[in-house]
C-alpha positions in Angstrom: 21.3 -15.7 -6.4 21.1 -12.4 -4.4 20.8 -12.3 -0.6 19.3 -9.8 1.9 19.4 -9.4 5.6 16.6 -11.1 7.5 14.8 -8.0 8.7 16.9 -6.3 11.3 19.0 -9.4 12.0 22.5 -10.1 10.8 21.8 -13.3 8.9 21.5 -13.3 5.1 18.8 -15.2 3.2 18.2 -15.7 -0.5 15.8 -13.3 -2.1 13.9 -16.3 -3.4 12.9 -18.8 -0.7 11.5 -22.3 -1.0 8.0 -23.0 0.5 7.8 -26.6 1.7 4.0 -26.8 2.3 3.6 -29.3 -0.5 6.0 -31.9 1.0 3.9 -34.8 2.0 0.8 -33.6 0.1 2.1 -33.6 -3.4 5.7 -34.5 -3.0 7.2 -37.8 -1.6 10.5 -38.1 0.2 12.5 -38.8 -3.0 10.9 -35.7 -4.5 11.7 -33.6 -1.4 15.3 -34.7 -1.6 15.6 -33.6 -5.2 13.8 -30.3 -4.6 16.0 -29.4 -1.6 19.2 -30.3 -3.5 18.2 -28.2 -6.5 17.4 -25.3 -4.2 20.8 -25.5 -2.6 22.5 -25.8 -6.1 20.9 -22.6 -7.3 21.8 -20.7 -4.2 18.4 -20.8 -2.3 19.2 -21.0 1.4 15.9 -19.8 2.9 13.4 -22.7 3.5 9.9 -22.3 4.9 7.6 -24.8 6.5 5.2 -25.1 9.5 4.3 -27.8 12.0 0.9 -28.2 10.3 2.2 -28.7 6.8 1.8 -32.1 5.1 -0.9 -34.6 4.5 -0.9 -34.9 8.3 0.5 -32.5 10.9 4.3 -32.6 11.1 4.9 -34.4 7.8 6.7 -31.6 6.0 9.1 -31.1 9.0 9.8 -34.8 9.1 10.6 -34.9 5.4 12.8 -31.9 5.7 14.7 -33.5 8.6 15.6 -36.4 6.3 16.4 -34.2 3.3 18.6 -31.8 5.2 20.7 -34.4 7.1 24.3 -33.2 7.0 23.4 -29.9 5.3 21.9 -27.8 8.0 24.9 -25.4 7.8 23.7 -24.4 4.3 20.2 -23.3 5.2 18.2 -20.8 7.2 14.9 -22.6 8.0 11.7 -21.1 9.3 8.9 -23.1 10.8 5.7 -22.1 12.6 3.5 -22.7 15.7 -0.1 -22.1 16.7 -2.1 -24.3 14.4 -4.2 -27.2 15.7 -2.0 -30.3 16.1 -4.3 -32.6 18.0 -7.7 -32.9 19.6 -6.7 -31.7 23.1 -7.7 -28.2 24.4 -4.0 -27.1 24.5 -3.0 -28.6 21.1 -3.1 -25.2 19.5 -2.4 -21.5 20.1 0.4 -19.3 21.2 0.4 -20.1 24.9 3.6 -20.9 26.7 2.3 -24.4 27.2 1.7 -25.1 23.5 4.8 -23.2 22.2 7.2 -25.1 24.5 5.7 -28.5 23.6 5.6 -27.7 19.9 9.2 -26.5 19.6 10.4 -29.8 21.1 8.2 -31.8 18.6 9.4 -29.7 15.7 13.1 -30.2 16.7 12.5 -34.0 16.9 10.9 -34.1 13.5 13.5 -31.9 11.9 16.3 -33.9 13.6 18.2 -30.7 14.6 19.0 -28.9 17.8 17.8 -25.5 16.8 15.3 -23.6 14.6 16.6 -20.6 12.7 13.4 -18.7 12.5 10.3 -19.5 14.6 7.0 -17.8 13.5 3.8 -17.4 15.4 1.6 -18.6 12.6 -1.4 -16.5 13.4 -2.8 -14.2 16.1 -4.1 -15.9 19.2 -6.6 -13.6 20.9 -6.9 -16.1 23.8 -3.3 -15.8 25.0 -1.8 -12.7 26.6 0.8 -11.3 24.3 3.3 -10.9 27.1 3.1 -14.7 27.7 3.8 -15.4 24.0 6.7 -13.0 23.7 8.3 -14.2 27.0 8.1 -17.8 25.8 9.7 -16.9 22.5 12.4 -14.9 24.3 13.2 -17.9 26.5 13.5 -20.1 23.4 16.1 -17.7 21.9 18.0 -17.5 25.2 18.1 -21.3 25.4 19.6 -21.6 21.9 16.7 -23.7 20.6 15.5 -20.7 18.4 17.7 -18.1 16.8 15.2 -15.5 15.5 11.4 -15.0 15.9 8.8 -13.8 13.4 5.1 -13.1 13.1 2.8 -14.4 10.4 -0.6 -13.2 9.3 -0.5 -10.4 11.9 -2.1 -6.9 11.5 0.3 -3.9 11.8 -0.9 -3.0 15.3 -0.3 -6.6 16.4 3.3 -6.6 15.2 3.8 -3.2 16.8 2.3 -4.2 20.1 4.4 -7.4 20.3 7.6 -5.6 19.5 6.8 -2.8 21.9 6.3 -5.3 24.7 9.6 -7.0 23.8 11.5 -3.7 23.7 10.1 -2.6 27.1 11.0 -6.0 28.7 14.4 -6.3 27.0 13.2 -9.4 25.1 13.9 -10.6 21.6 11.4 -9.1 19.1 10.0 -10.1 15.7 12.6 -9.6 13.0 10.2 -10.4 10.1 6.5 -10.9 9.4 5.3 -13.3 6.7 2.2 -12.0 4.9 -0.1 -12.8 2.0 1.1 -10.3 -0.7 1.2 -10.3 -4.4 0.3 -8.0 -7.3 -3.4 -8.8 -7.0 -3.5 -8.7 -3.2 -1.9 -5.5 -1.8 -3.8 -4.8 1.4 -0.7 -4.7 3.6 0.5 -1.7 1.7 -2.0 0.4 3.8 -0.5 -0.3 7.2 1.8 -3.4 7.5 4.4 -2.2 5.0 4.6 1.4 6.4 5.0 0.1 10.0 7.6 -2.4 8.9 9.5 0.3 7.1 9.4 2.5 10.2 10.5 -0.3 12.6 12.9 -2.1 10.2 10.9 -5.3 10.3 11.4 -7.5 7.3 8.4 -8.7 5.1 8.3 -12.2 3.6 5.5 -12.5 1.1 3.8 -15.8 0.5 1.5 -16.8 -2.4 3.6 -14.5 -4.7 2.1 -16.1 -7.8 -1.5 -15.9 -6.7 -2.0 -19.6 -7.0 -0.7 -19.7 -10.6 -2.7 -16.7 -11.9 0.5 -14.7 -12.1 2.3 -17.2 -14.2 -0.2 -17.0 -17.1 -1.3 -20.6 -16.2 -5.0 -19.6 -16.3 -6.9 -17.9 -19.0 -10.5 -16.7 -19.3 -11.8 -20.1 -20.2 -9.5 -22.3 -18.1 -10.7 -25.1 -15.9 -9.4 -24.7 -12.3 -8.7 -27.6 -10.1 -10.9 -28.1 -7.0 -7.8 -27.5 -4.8 -7.2 -24.1 -6.2 -10.7 -22.8 -7.1 -11.5 -21.4 -3.6 -8.4 -19.3 -3.6 -8.4 -18.2 -7.3 -12.1 -17.6 -7.8 -12.2 -14.1 -6.2 -9.6 -12.9 -8.7 -11.4 -14.2 -11.8 -12.7 -11.0 -13.2 -12.3 -9.3 -16.6 -10.3 -6.6 -15.0 -7.8 -9.2 -13.6 -7.4 -10.7 -17.1 -6.8 -7.3 -18.6 -4.1 -6.6 -16.0 -2.5 -10.0 -16.7 -2.4 -9.3 -20.4 -0.7 -6.0 -19.9 1.7 -7.4 -17.3 2.6 -10.3 -19.5 3.3 -7.9 -22.4 5.5 -5.8 -20.1 7.5 -8.8 -19.0 7.9 -10.2 -22.5 9.2 -6.9 -23.8 12.1 -7.3 -21.3 12.6 -11.0 -22.1 11.1 -12.3 -18.9 8.1 -14.3 -17.9 5.0 -13.1 -16.0 6.0 -15.2 -13.1 9.5 -13.6 -13.0 7.9 -10.2 -13.0 5.5 -11.1 -10.2 8.4 -12.1 -7.9 10.8 -9.3 -9.1 8.1 -6.7 -8.4 7.6 -8.0 -4.8 11.4 -7.8 -4.3 11.3 -4.2 -5.4 8.9 -3.2 -2.6 10.2 -1.7 0.6 11.1 -4.1 3.5 10.6 -7.2 1.4 13.4 -9.7 2.4 12.6 -12.9 0.4 9.7 -14.2 -1.6 8.4 -17.6 -0.6 7.3 -19.9 -3.5 6.4 -23.5 -3.3 7.5 -26.2 -5.8 6.6 -29.8 -6.6 9.7 -30.6 -8.7 13.2 -29.3 -9.2 12.4 -27.5 -12.5 9.9 -25.3 -10.7 12.6 -24.4 -8.1 15.1 -23.5 -10.9 12.4 -21.4 -12.6 11.5 -19.5 -9.4 15.2 -18.8 -8.8 15.4 -16.9 -12.1 13.3 -14.1 -10.6 16.4 -13.2 -8.5 18.2 -12.2 -11.7 15.8 -9.4 -12.4 16.2 -6.2 -10.4 13.4 -3.8 -11.4 14.6 -0.3 -11.9 12.7 2.6 -10.3 11.2 3.4 -13.7 10.1 -0.2 -14.2 8.6 -0.4 -10.7 6.7 2.8 -11.4 5.4 1.5 -14.8 4.2 -1.7 -13.2 2.4 0.2 -10.5 0.7 2.3 -13.2 -0.6 -0.8 -14.8 -1.8 -2.2 -11.5 -3.6 1.0 -10.5 -5.0 1.9 -13.9 
């Protein structure tokens, strides 16, 4: 396994991370224990969850708390806040009120005294950004949170947040987690250039495009109801032509399409770690193989030519 710095911080994380959004929905506690152990065995130390993940809010965090008992020193864990966690008017958002309540609830579920990386899960237009950033800085100062990050933010939103933090002498976002893969490259227009300028790390999620970038789906495949809404927009003849060429490119180099998809992301500027979910240990081990392939400049160039043809 290879490791990179978490944005402009000093902590090192595995270039392949483990997404834990399926814990509680598709994976029970025994399965979670096995997945976490496999991740640790192959060198994955970067785990990703959120307070909303699971078949009900908080379930993924609760399962991780049990699976990581006695092993917290081996991981860098990120979780998130802002999603709707109840029916009350203040049970969501990035207000100081909700952040302070939510971090305590996450700590209880995780059975730990700190959170390594605390993300604002999405932009909250109702809350003044100064309020959000001050609350996050207080959490870092208190020791309950070690680093902070953004998720699903536009470039100007990350920039404004970090500018406020810099002016006030507060902690700033060290990374942003964004939807990014070979078939979805919108952040290359503004988020990536800003992050490169400001030395903010980028953590892509959905790196395999819901399975499309593993070769799982063909032109005549039946897609499950849980995936169809996400995958449907990509089901075009051009996409399948791209997949054919990318699969051939990977096979010529004794790799799979899925390994190429993740290795390509890791070849892009500012990308720290690629988050991929798993429902069993075999998938964890398979994802970890992507860390073994470092695309050369020439290979990166050739892949871009395929994507942009």
